[in-house]
N, C-alpha and C positions, 0 to 999 in steps of 0.2 A: 349561411348562418342559421343555427337551429332554430326552428320554430320554439316563440316565448321567449327568449332572448335578448337582452338590451343591447344593440349595437353600440360600435364605441361612437357612430356619429349622435345618435340619441343620449349617451352618457355626456359627451361633450355640450351639448345643445342645455342640459340639465346641470352642468356642474357653471356654463354660464349665466344660466337665468339667477343662481347663486352666486352670482361676483368673484367667481374662480378664475384664475388663469387660463388660456386656452389650451387645450392637451390638445397631441396628434390623434389624428383617428382615421382609421382606412377602410376604404369601401368593403363588403362582405366579397372576400375572394370565393372561389365557389372550391367545390368540395373536393373536387380533381386533383385541384392545384395545392391543397390542403395536403392531399395523400400525399404528392411528388416531393413538396418539401419536407415533411415529416420522415418520410424514407431518406431521404437525404440525410436529415439532422440528426437521425438514431441507425445511422448505417455503422456497422462493425470495422474497427481497423483490421480484424483478424478474419478474411475469408474463408477461412474455416470452419469459423465459429458464429455460431447464430449471437443474435442480441436475446439474452436472460431477461427476465423484468429486473431483476434488481439489476442490470446496468444501465435500465434507462433515465435514471438521474443523474448517473456520472454523465452521460451521453449530452444530456439538457445543459450540464454546467460545462462540458469543453465549447458546444454551442456558444452559452451566452459569455464564455470569457473572451471569446474570439468577437464578437460583435456587440456589447456590451461595453459603454463608456465606464471609465472608472469612476472612485466614487466624486460627489460635489454637485451633483447637478440635481434640478428641482423637477419636484412631478408632486403630482396629485395624489394623494393617499385614499383610497378607497376601500373601505370595510363594509359587507354587510354580514358581519357578523354581530353586531348590535342593529337593533330597531329604534329609531331610524338608522338608515346606513351612514355612514361617518366619510365626511370629505372633507380632509386637512392639507393646506399647502406645505409640505417637506421639504427636507434637503438630506438627501443621500448621504451620508457621510461614510458607509461602508458596505460591501457587499460579500457577503458569504456565498458564494456558486457553490459548493458543495451541498449546501443544505439549503440553496433556493430561496435564500432570504437577505434581508438587508437592513441595516442599521438605520434610524431615522431620527431627524430631529426636528419636531412639528414648531412651525416658524409663524403661525398667527398666535394671538393671545386669548384664545376661546381656552376658559377655565375645565372644559371637559377632560384634558387630562394631567395628570399630576405630575407625572415626568416627562417631561418634552422627546427624552430620548428612549425610542423605543426597538423592538425587532419586530417585525412583519416580512408576509412572504413578499417576493419578488410580484409575483403575479397581481397584487395589489396596487402597485405603483404606475402610475401613467404621466410618462414625462411631458414635461410642457413645453411649448414650442419657444418661447423668449426666455432665453438662459441668460443667466447674469455672466457666465464666461462661453468661450467658444467652443462649444461639443460637436460632435458629431452623432447630434442626439438623434436623429431619424433612426438611424442604426439601431440604436439602444430602444427605441417606441418599435421597432419593426421587429425585434427578438424577443421583447416582454409580449408582442399582441401572438406570436407564435406560442410561446411559451402558455401564456393565459388560456387559449383554444384548446390548446393537448388536455391540459389537465381539468379544464370545465368541463370538456364534451367527449375527450376519448379514451382518459384514464379512468379506471374504474376503480374504487375502494379494495376489490378481493386482488385486483393485481400486485399490491403490494407484498401480499405473500406467496406470491404465484411462483413453486419451485417445479411446475409441471411443465411448462413452456420451452421448448428446444430454441425457438425462436419466438421472439413475441410480436416483432415486428410483421414476420410472415404468417403467424397462425391469427393474428391479431385486428391489424390496424386494419386493413382493407373492410372487414366486417364492421368495426367500430364506424368507419366513415361513410358506409352505406347505410347505418341504422338513422344518420340525420335526415337521410332521404325517404325515408319514413312516415305516414303519418302521427303526429303527436299522438295518436289514441291508437298506432297499430297493436295488436296484446303484445307480441315479443318485444317492445321498445316500451309499454307499459312495464311490464312484470321486471323487464330487467333495471328499469328505472326504480320500481320499487325492493328488489334484491339490493339494490346498492344503497338505498338509506337502511335497510335491515343491517346491511354490514359494517354503516359508519357507526350504528346504535351498539354494534356488536363489539367493538374494536373500543369502543370508548367505554362499556363496559367492562372490558377485559383489562383496561390501564387501571381502571376504579379497583378492581378485585386484585390485580395480580402485582403488587407490592414489588416483588423480585427480578423483576424482567420478566423475559417474555415466556409463553404459554407454551410447556411442552411435558414432557416425561417426568423430568425430575422436579417440574412445579407440582405435579401430582402428588408425587411421593415426599412434599416437603412437610415434615411434622410439626412446622412452626403454625403451618395455618390450619384454621377451623376446620373441620369436616363441611361447613354448610358452605365456605368458600369455594372448597374443592370441588363438591358437587354442583354449585352454582358455576364453576370454570368449566366444567366438564360438560354441563349444559349449554354453554356457549358453545364450548368445540365441536359440539355435535350439530347446531345449528351452522354454525359456519361451513361444516363438512356440506351438509345438504346444501347449502347456497350455493359452493361451489359446482356439486355435481352438477345441481340445476342448470347453472351458467355453462358448465360446459356443454350438457344440451342445447342450451338455446342460441350459443354461437359458432354449434358446429353443426353446418347445414347436412350435412350426409347422416350423421348421427339420428339428427333431428327427424329427418324424411324416415329414418329406420322403423324410428321409437312410433312415429305416425301413420306408417304401414301396421304396425304389429298390433297397434289399438283399435286402427280401423277391420284389423281380420278378427279380433273378438267380438268389436261389434256386428260384423256380420255373423259371427259364431248365433248372436241374439237375436238377427233378422234374418231367420233363413229364407222368408220367401218375402216379397214386393219388390218395390223399385229401388236401384241402386245408382247411385252416382259414379261414370269411372272418369278420371283426370289423365291425359296422355303427357307426358313429359313433361308436367311444370317444373321451371327452374330455381323456383326461389317458395317459400311458404307467402310473402304477400301473394303471388300469382297462384299460388295452390287456393287462396282465400277468392281471390277473383274472379279466379274460374268456377268453384264450386258456388260464389254468390249467382253466377251467370246461370247456372244450372237449376238453383233455386228460383230465380227469378221469371226465366223462360217456362217451365214447368210448372209453377207455382204447388212445389214440394215445399216439405217442413223441413227446417234447417237441423232434424238428429236423424234423415234418409242416410243409410248406409255411403262411405265416400271409399273409394280404392283409388290408388295411382300407379299408373302403368309406364314402363319407359317406354315402350312402343303402342301406336296404332293397332299392328296386328297381336300386340298381346292382349291389350283391350277387349278385341274381338275376338279372342281363344277362349274367353275368360266369361263374355257376353250369354245374360238372360236375356230371354224375350222380356221387353218393358224396361230394359237399362237405358241410363244416358251416356252418351258419352261426349265429353267437351275437350276440344282438340287446341293445345297452344299453337302458336303460330310457328308456320313453319312448312316443311314440304312433309307427307306423310306418305308412306308403301303400304298397300294394300295385296294380299297374297289371295284371301280369301274372306268373306262377309259373316262366314260360319252362321250363327243361330239370328244374328242382326236380322237376317232373310224374313224371320219370324217374326218382327216389329220390334220397334224400337227409336231412338231419337240419335242425331249426330250432329251438335252445335258446334261449328269453330269461334276462334276469339275473332282475331282478324288477321288476312295472310295469310289464311290456309289454303294448302294446295291436299289432294289425295291425289294420287296416280298410282296405277297398278303395276306390280313387280313384274321381272321376265316370266314371272311362273302361272301369272293371273289367266285364267279361261277367257273363252269369247267372248265373255258377259262381264264387265267388269264389277257390277251388283246387279244379282236375280232375286227379286222379290217374290215368296210364295204366295200361295194363295191365303185368305183371311188372317193376312197382315196387315197392322197401323205401322206406316214409318214416316220420321220426320228427318228431314236434312235442313240445316240453315248454313248462312253465313260460310260456305265452303268452295273449292276452283276443284270440281273435280278433272281430272286433264290425263290424254291419255296419245300418245303418238302410235300405235296400233290399229292400222285403219281397215282390218277386219273384223274389230270387235265391237258390239254396243255397250253404250255408258251406263246403262239404265235399263232393266227388261222387268216390263210392270204385269205380272200375272192377274187372272180373273180371280175377282175377288179382293181386290188386293187395294189397299188406299196409303198412295204416296202423295206427300206436302214436302212442297221442296218454296224454300223462301232464302231469298237472296243467293240462289246457285248458280254459278257458273259452270256451263258444262263444256269445255274444247277439245277437240280433236275426236276420232274413231269414227266408224263406217255409219251409226245412229246413235244420236245424242238421248234419243227415249225412243224405245220399243212398248207402245202400247198396245197388251194382249187382252186387254180387261182394265176392269176394275176403276177406281177413281183415281185422278191426278191433277191435283192443285198446285200451279205454281204463278208466284207472286215476286216481281222485281227480279226475274231471272235471267237468262240470258244464254243462246245455244251458238256455239261459232265453230269453223273450220273443222265441220263432220261431211261424211258426202250424203246423208241426211239427216236433218235439226230433230223431227220430230217425226215419228209414222205413226199410224193410228188405226189398226187393221181389223176392230171388234167394232160392233155397234153397241156390245152391254156396255158402255162406258160413261162417265160423267166426268168431264174435263173443264174446270176452269182454271184459265190464264189471263192476269194482269198484269200490267206495267210490264211486257216479257216480251223480248226481241229474240229472232230467230235470223242469222246472217251470216254473210261468206261461208255459205254451205255450198255443195251441188245442187240439191235440192232442199227447200224449207220445211214445208209442213206437205205431209202426205197425208190425204183421208181415204183409205182403203175400207170404207164400210158406210153404214145406212147412216152417215153424220148430220144429222140436222141443229141447229142453232141453241135449241133446249139441250141438248148433250153435251155440246162443245159451247160452252161460255166464255168470250172474248172481251177482255176489255182493255183498251191502249196495249194492244199487240201489235207489233210490227215485224213485218218479213222484209228483208232487205237485204240488196247485194246477194242474191243466193244465184250463183250463175247461169244454172238450168232453169230453174223454175222458183218461184217463191211458192205457190200452192199449186198441189197435184193432188185434184179431185176424179175419180173414177169408182166404178162398182156402181152404179144404182142404177133402179130395177125399171125406169123409164123416163123419159123425156122430158116430161112434168116436173116430176122429182126432183130431175138434175137440177131442172133452172129456178124452183122454188128455193129448193135446199142451200144452192150453191150460191145466189143472189143473198140470202137471209145470212150466210156465213160471211161473203166479202162485205156486208157492209158493217160486220161486228170488229174487223178489223182496220186499226186505223191509219195504217201505212203498208202501202204494196209498192216493191220498186216499181223501175220506167214500165208504159202501157205498154203490149206485145199489139203487134197487128194482126195477131190471131182473133184477140176479143175484145172486149172494152172493158174488162176488170184490171187490167193491168198485167203484170207477170205472172199469170197462170194457165195451169196448163188441164183442159178439161179434155180426158181419154173415152170416148163417146164406146168407141170399139172394143170395150172392159166390160160394158154393161152384161147384165144377165138379166135373164126372164124369169 
């Protein structure tokens, strides 16, 4: 049930408190169930012809004629056209199915209604459970519940004059159903509600102005009407056309996205420099909004930052400028070349994001250049190429990894200098998890695990506990060695440096008989003077 709407259970309770008979109430059906029901109700008998907007009313007429009882059943008539709302016990004495109306006779003695017989919309009638005669009243109540939901939440005022849609059901029904799943304050939903109110007002105004019938070119040429009325009618007509075009844009995801891209390109022309946000393959406007909000919050950007939408990850990288932010939607993304991302920027995944090299990717999946600052968050980097490095860090480069999983490859991270920060990361199924081969480094590892590799962590440098800071780091189940240390200048430095580093590792796999530090390999033969 849409937010902020009164359910039939709530209405039933309200009526009982007012001393009115009990009506049928139905648990809120799932929107997917409503969608299937409406497709069945509004299906055309002619398979070669779509359902036009003008057919909708007659299809509801056919449905109600099949499932709704003939007259002389009792109902509670509930009308919110007045304030306060009217609730009356009535006898339904005639049903005009083509107009979806009923003639009723009010049974109580309230003086509110001068004439106890009147015509009301069928959707304002709620059959009561205890009838004076034998009726299949449940079927009637169910069919009216379907009718009420459709016209309250699915059908829009502009549909009445829709002559454009070739198949209204195929073109609009699913979107209207999905619209109800959005937040009540979603911009698209709020705008459509506002346009609906404007359309109702315009339609009422046209009825007041147009005494001769429909508003068309003949009306404009009617000499009996005053010039003022003609001009006012034409102004209303222009407003209706403007609403129709905006609705067409809002209800067409492809068209809306194309317009969005055009607007963003114009925005880019006005912002030739500075950070840009690129969204990769969002499936809907709510997802665009969510992904853009992620970038804004993560990077502390202004909301007027230029925004670009790309169909693929590689397309975003091809258009990348140093400093840009790329946000990836859930799913698998192929990578051929990181292009200018190697010079610095940010990649953020939403959730369940996997980046994998395509068949033409080089021996290094991501090779970061000197003097660059890189941030990667919430992604999985996965490769089946056992002869390639996943990440290659050059001198004077800064790489920050947050919640990144690296799976497969010759080496997970090869550090040839620079700064590396890892937080809540994991590396697995590589030949070597991390290899550090330069002493001009500054590395921080927190809550990070290297496991199920052949060799976990290789220190091929003058590494100390000051340059390699580890907090809650686990080296586990690496088949050859968890920690491999070599290239120290002398035995004293070896012992001190090694012991200091080992103390900062929270867990190392099973102890080895060759040393007392666990699964650790110390290679004295590789010392150099």
